[in-house]
C-alpha positions, 0 to 999 in steps of 0.5 A, spaced: 181 831 559 178 825 559 182 818 558 179 812 554 183 805 555 183 800 550 187 794 547 193 796 542 191 796 535 196 796 529 194 803 527 197 805 534 204 802 532 208 809 531 205 813 537 206 806 541 213 806 539 215 813 541 211 812 548 215 806 549 222 809 547 220 815 552 219 809 558 225 806 556 229 813 557 225 814 563 228 808 566 235 810 563 235 804 558 239 804 552 236 806 546 234 800 542 229 800 536 230 792 536 227 792 543 222 797 542 219 793 535 220 786 539 216 788 545 211 791 540 210 784 537 209 781 543 204 786 546 200 787 539 200 779 538 199 777 545 205 773 545 208 770 552 201 772 555 202 780 554 196 784 554 198 791 551 193 797 553 194 804 551 190 810 554 188 815 549 186 823 550 180 827 548 184 828 541 185 821 540 192 821 541 196 816 545 198 819 552 200 812 556 201 805 555 201 799 560 204 792 558 201 787 562 202 779 563 200 774 568 205 771 573 204 766 578 204 767 586 206 761 589 205 763 596 198 765 594 196 759 589 194 765 584 196 768 578 197 775 578 196 781 573 
C-alpha cells in the first residue's frame, strides 16, 4: 500500500471526522461531536495556526490524520511544529 499525504480539503470532512472520533476514543476522551466539528473548522480553516494533514491509501480513502501547529521553544529561541 502506498500513502499520499496532503492538506485537508472540504470533501474530507466526513472521513476526517470519523478518524478524529477514533483518535479521541483511543485517548479515552468522551465522545463530543461539538469538539470534532470545532477542531475540523480549526484545521480546515487554518485557524489558531493549525495545519490539517491527511494520509490517503491507494483507494483514495483517508487512513490517517495529523493536526499540526507551531509552538514557541523559548529555550532554543525557535518555533517548533
